[in-house]
C-alpha positions in Angstrom: 127.2 25.5 49.1 128.0 27.3 46.4 129.3 31.2 46.7 127.0 32.1 44.2 123.8 30.8 46.0 125.0 32.2 49.3 125.5 35.9 48.2 122.0 35.4 46.5 120.6 34.8 50.2 122.2 37.3 51.3 121.3 40.2 49.1 117.7 38.6 49.4 118.0 39.0 53.0 119.0 42.6 52.9 116.4 43.8 50.4 113.8 41.9 52.8 115.1 44.3 55.7 114.8 47.1 53.9 111.3 46.8 53.1 110.3 46.2 56.5 112.1 49.2 57.6 110.7 51.2 54.9 106.9 49.7 56.0 107.9 50.4 59.4 108.6 54.1 59.0 105.6 54.6 56.9 103.2 53.2 59.5 105.0 54.7 62.2 106.0 58.4 61.0 104.0 60.7 62.8 101.1 61.8 60.8 99.8 65.2 59.8 96.8 66.0 61.4 93.9 68.3 60.7 92.9 70.5 63.6 89.4 69.4 64.8 86.5 72.1 65.6 83.0 72.3 67.1 81.1 74.0 64.7 77.5 75.2 64.0 75.4 75.7 60.5 74.2 78.8 59.3 70.3 78.5 59.5 67.1 80.6 58.8 65.3 81.1 61.8 63.4 83.5 63.7 65.7 85.9 66.7 64.3 88.2 69.1 65.4 90.1 72.1 63.6 90.7 75.1 63.1 91.8 78.7 62.2 88.8 81.0 60.1 89.5 84.0 58.1 87.3 86.2 54.6 88.1 86.6 51.0 87.1 88.7 47.9 86.4 86.8 44.5 88.1 88.1 41.1 88.5 87.1 40.6 91.6 85.3 37.8 92.1 87.9 36.9 90.8 91.3 34.3 92.0 93.5 33.4 91.4 97.1 29.8 90.9 97.7 29.0 91.8 101.1 25.8 91.9 103.5 24.1 95.3 104.1 21.4 93.6 106.7 22.4 92.0 110.1 21.1 88.6 110.9 22.0 84.8 110.5 23.2 83.5 107.3 20.1 81.2 106.6 20.8 79.4 103.1 23.5 79.7 100.4 22.8 79.3 97.1 26.1 78.7 95.7 29.0 76.6 95.9 32.5 77.9 94.9 33.4 77.5 91.5 30.2 78.2 90.4 29.2 80.7 87.6 26.6 83.1 88.2 24.2 85.8 86.2 23.9 89.3 87.4 20.9 89.6 90.0 21.4 85.7 90.5 20.4 84.8 94.3 23.4 84.1 96.1 22.6 84.2 99.5 19.2 84.5 101.9 19.9 86.3 105.8 17.1 85.6 108.2 14.9 88.4 107.4 12.3 87.9 110.8 13.2 91.2 112.2 13.0 93.2 108.4 9.5 91.8 108.2 8.9 92.6 111.1 9.8 96.3 110.8 7.6 96.7 107.8 4.8 95.1 109.8 5.2 97.7 112.2 5.3 100.6 110.3 2.3 99.9 108.3 0.2 99.6 111.3 1.5 103.2 112.4 0.5 103.9 108.7 -3.2 102.9 109.5 -3.2 104.1 112.7 -2.5 107.6 111.4 -4.8 107.1 108.5 -7.2 106.6 111.1 -6.6 109.6 113.0 -6.7 111.8 109.8 -10.5 110.6 109.0 -11.0 111.6 112.4 -9.5 114.9 111.9 -10.8 115.7 108.5 -14.0 115.3 110.2 -13.4 118.0 113.1 -12.5 120.1 110.2 -15.8 120.1 108.5 -17.7 120.6 111.7 -15.6 123.5 112.5 -15.6 124.7 109.1 -19.1 124.8 109.2 -19.4 126.5 112.4 -17.1 129.3 110.8 -19.3 129.8 108.2 -22.5 130.1 110.1 -20.6 132.6 112.5 -19.4 134.7 109.8 -22.7 135.0 108.2 -24.7 136.0 111.4 -21.6 138.7 111.9 -22.4 140.1 109.0 -26.3 140.3 110.4 -24.9 141.4 113.9 -26.8 138.6 114.8 -23.4 137.7 117.1 -20.2 138.7 118.3 -17.1 139.3 117.0 -15.5 136.9 120.0 -17.6 134.1 118.8 -16.7 134.5 115.0 -12.9 134.8 116.0 -13.4 131.7 118.4 -15.2 129.9 115.6 -12.2 130.7 113.1 -9.7 129.5 115.6 -11.4 126.3 115.5 -11.4 126.0 111.8 -7.6 127.0 111.4 -6.5 124.6 114.7 -8.1 121.5 112.2 -6.7 122.6 109.5 -2.9 122.4 110.6 -4.1 118.7 112.7 -4.5 117.5 109.1 -1.4 119.1 107.9 0.0 117.4 110.7 -0.6 113.7 110.4 -0.1 114.0 106.5 3.2 114.5 107.3 3.4 112.1 109.9 1.6 109.5 107.4 4.5 110.5 104.5 7.1 110.1 107.5 5.7 106.6 108.2 5.9 106.0 104.4 9.3 106.4 104.3 10.1 104.2 107.6 7.9 101.5 105.2 10.0 101.9 102.7 13.2 102.0 104.5 12.2 98.9 106.2 11.2 97.0 103.0 15.1 98.3 101.1 16.3 96.0 104.3 14.6 93.6 103.8 15.8 93.5 100.4 19.3 93.6 101.5 18.7 89.8 103.4 18.6 88.7 100.1 22.3 88.7 98.4 22.7 88.9 94.7 25.3 88.7 92.3 25.8 92.4 91.4 27.7 91.0 87.9 28.3 88.1 85.6 31.3 86.0 87.3 32.8 83.0 88.9 32.2 82.5 92.4 36.1 82.4 93.5 35.7 82.4 97.4 33.1 81.7 100.2 34.1 84.0 103.1 30.6 83.2 104.9 29.3 79.8 105.6 25.7 79.1 105.7 25.1 79.4 109.9 27.0 82.1 110.7 25.9 85.6 111.9 27.0 88.8 110.5 26.5 92.4 111.7 26.5 94.9 109.2 26.5 97.9 111.6 30.1 97.5 112.3 31.3 96.6 109.1 30.5 95.5 105.5 30.7 91.8 105.8 31.9 89.6 102.8 29.7 86.9 101.6 31.0 85.8 98.6 33.9 87.1 96.1 33.0 87.2 92.5 35.6 87.3 90.0 35.4 87.7 85.8 37.8 84.9 84.5 36.9 85.3 80.8 39.8 87.8 80.8 43.1 87.4 82.7 45.1 90.2 83.6 48.9 89.6 84.0 50.9 91.8 86.4 54.7 91.7 85.6 57.4 92.9 87.4 60.3 95.0 85.5 63.4 95.9 87.1 64.6 99.3 87.1 67.7 98.1 84.9 64.6 97.1 81.9 62.1 99.6 82.5 63.4 102.2 80.4 63.5 100.0 77.6 59.7 98.9 78.2 57.0 100.9 76.3 52.9 100.8 76.3 52.2 98.9 73.3 54.9 96.3 72.8 54.0 92.9 72.3 54.3 90.2 74.8 54.2 86.7 75.8 54.3 84.6 78.3 54.1 81.0 80.0 53.0 78.7 82.6 54.8 76.8 85.0 52.0 73.9 84.4 52.6 74.6 80.8 56.0 75.8 79.5 55.1 74.5 75.7 52.2 77.1 74.9 52.6 80.6 74.6 50.0 83.5 75.5 50.6 86.5 73.3 48.9 90.2 74.0 50.1 93.5 74.2 51.3 96.0 77.0 48.1 97.9 78.4 50.0 100.1 81.1 52.9 100.4 82.9 52.7 101.8 86.3 54.8 105.0 87.0 55.8 104.4 90.5 56.5 100.6 92.5 54.4 99.3 94.8 56.9 100.6 97.7 55.5 104.1 97.3 52.3 103.7 99.2 54.6 102.9 102.5 55.5 106.1 104.4 58.5 108.2 103.3 60.8 106.8 106.1 60.5 103.2 105.7 60.7 103.6 102.0 63.8 105.7 101.7 65.2 103.7 104.2 64.8 100.3 102.0 65.4 102.1 98.5 69.4 101.4 99.3 69.0 97.9 100.0 66.0 96.4 98.2 65.5 95.8 94.0 63.0 98.2 92.4 60.6 96.6 90.4 57.3 98.5 88.2 54.5 97.1 87.7 53.7 96.2 83.6 49.9 95.3 82.9 48.3 93.5 80.0 45.3 91.4 79.7 44.8 88.1 77.9 41.8 85.9 77.1 41.0 82.9 79.0 38.0 81.3 76.7 38.8 77.9 77.9 39.3 78.7 81.7 42.8 77.6 82.3 44.2 80.4 83.7 43.6 81.1 87.1 44.2 83.7 89.7 47.5 83.9 91.3 49.2 81.3 88.9 53.1 82.7 88.3 53.5 83.6 84.4 57.3 83.9 82.9 57.0 87.2 80.8 58.9 87.8 77.9 58.4 91.7 76.5 59.4 91.5 72.9 62.2 94.4 72.7 63.4 93.5 69.2 62.7 90.4 67.0 63.2 89.4 63.1 61.9 86.3 61.3 63.1 84.2 58.8 67.2 85.7 58.8 70.1 84.0 59.0 71.7 83.2 62.6 74.5 81.7 64.0 75.3 80.9 68.0 76.4 84.4 69.5 79.7 82.2 70.6 81.0 82.5 67.3 81.3 86.0 66.9 85.1 86.8 67.5 87.5 89.5 67.7 90.9 89.3 65.9 92.7 88.9 69.0 90.4 85.9 69.9 91.5 84.7 66.9 95.3 85.1 67.1 94.6 83.6 70.6 93.7 80.6 69.5 96.8 80.4 67.2 98.9 81.0 70.1 97.4 79.1 72.4 98.1 75.9 70.0 101.6 76.6 69.7 101.8 76.8 73.5 100.4 73.3 73.5 103.0 72.4 70.7 105.9 73.3 73.6 104.7 70.2 75.5 104.2 67.9 72.7 107.4 68.4 71.0 107.0 65.5 68.3 103.7 67.1 67.0 105.1 70.8 67.0 105.9 71.1 63.5 102.6 69.7 62.2 100.9 72.2 64.5 102.5 75.4 63.8 102.4 74.3 59.6 98.2 74.2 60.4 98.4 77.2 62.5 100.3 79.5 59.6 97.9 77.8 57.2 94.8 79.3 58.9 96.6 82.7 60.1 98.7 83.6 57.0 97.5 81.8 54.1 93.8 82.4 54.4 93.4 86.2 55.7 90.0 87.6 55.8 88.6 89.2 52.9 87.4 92.8 53.3 83.5 93.1 53.8 82.4 95.9 51.6 79.0 97.8 53.1 76.5 99.5 51.4 75.0 103.0 52.3 71.8 101.5 53.6 74.1 99.0 55.9 76.5 101.6 57.0 73.4 103.7 58.6 72.6 100.8 60.2 75.9 100.5 62.2 75.9 104.6 62.9 72.2 104.1 64.2 73.4 101.4 66.6 71.5 98.5 64.6 74.3 96.6 63.7 78.1 95.6 64.3 81.0 94.5 62.6 82.3 90.9 63.6 84.7 88.3 63.1 83.7 84.5 62.3 85.6 81.5 61.5 84.3 79.2 58.5 85.3 75.6 58.0 86.5 75.1 55.0 86.6 71.9 52.6 90.0 70.9 53.5 89.1 71.2 57.4 90.9 74.6 57.8 89.1 77.5 59.3 89.0 80.6 57.3 88.4 84.4 59.5 85.6 85.9 57.9 84.3 89.0 58.4 80.5 89.8 59.1 77.5 92.4 59.7 75.3 91.2 62.5 72.1 92.7 63.2 70.1 91.4 66.1 72.3 89.9 68.9 70.9 88.8 72.2 73.9 86.9 73.4 72.2 83.3 72.7 71.8 83.5 68.8 72.9 86.3 66.5 71.6 87.4 62.9 74.0 88.1 60.2 72.7 90.6 57.5 76.3 89.9 55.4 79.4 87.8 55.4 77.9 84.3 55.4 75.3 82.1 53.4 73.0 79.4 54.4 74.5 76.1 55.2 78.3 77.3 56.1 80.1 76.0 59.0 80.7 78.4 61.6 83.5 77.7 64.3 82.2 78.0 68.0 85.8 76.9 69.3 88.3 74.4 69.1 87.2 71.1 70.7 91.2 71.0 72.5 90.7 74.8 73.5 89.4 75.8 76.9 89.8 79.6 76.1 86.0 80.1 75.1 84.9 78.9 78.5 85.3 82.4 79.4 83.1 83.3 76.3 80.6 80.6 76.8 79.8 81.7 80.6 80.0 85.2 79.5 77.4 84.5 76.7 75.3 82.9 79.1 74.6 86.6 80.7 71.2 87.8 82.1 68.5 85.5 81.1 67.8 87.3 78.0 66.0 86.1 74.9 
């Protein structure tokens, strides 16, 4: 083989090896990787700060319909759940005893009226005798003793008639009482409402002489009252007239809105004696009842349902919002950079790349100063706004620290008054950073919308 041809093959082989080595270096070299973030978009929405409480639904008015007459419950005219009107017959008690008392009183009156007729006839007779004796005495035709005897008989007859009239009046009162007792055997509804309980069944005997037995319970269910228990930690934030809404366990999607009507000044435990209340005050939680009314036209709300109540302390509608976990302090930002560098110590092959990215995030993109107006500064002084720092994702994949003015913050969502615009992407956490776990747990906090 000629020497020239052999040299050409050697040169070609060297060039081929060089190209292969160059390609291998190009594809296998460590590549710069931009840090990845978990982000959330700045959006418009509603936000509220509220006190959460648990309550029970009660009827606005509930009445125990009792019996004032004794006897056997002969007939029940209503069933559980029936709607009744005021004056409607509910039940009938056996009325034989009351009817007999009426007849007895009527017979006594008739007897006394007959006696009165006799006494009136006697009165007429003795009155005539007295007049005759008086005329005769004027003519000295009779003695004074005869005149006085006739006068005494006349006055006695008058007194007997007065006594009989009094007895008749007393008998009439007895008759009226018996008639009233007969009316008590008819149990009627004292108001419009719904039969929510039947306490005495048909055939039972009731004794009104010892107690007032309850026949049924009526309740007005067209409007319900919610009795919400407010903890002592939240009760100072709650005021009469605040907006409130609640959901039920059966339908957590539907919200019922109302206005707070009353906050009771003392807990229910005050009804106990002083010794028991003082001994339990240190070990038991204290709750105050907050009351509000809600219409119930469809009748879906029922007595003793559990209500998940939210009393709105403050709210803002159609405002810029971000997750509260996106709010960071300056120490949090630097902590994110140091955590990256600590991780780099364990992965020396990528240390230079991440250090350059960290420097690019923290040094090259320094936060701008947030200029505030007098009105915005006043909000801070009034405690209605605070300064905070967020990281905003840039087009090149880096996160830029940005100062913001935060308004309402319920630990889940925060209102942005200044510093961001709708559509911005704010960093919640680094995808490989677990340092935000504690912050996320803190953001959960007490359940407060």
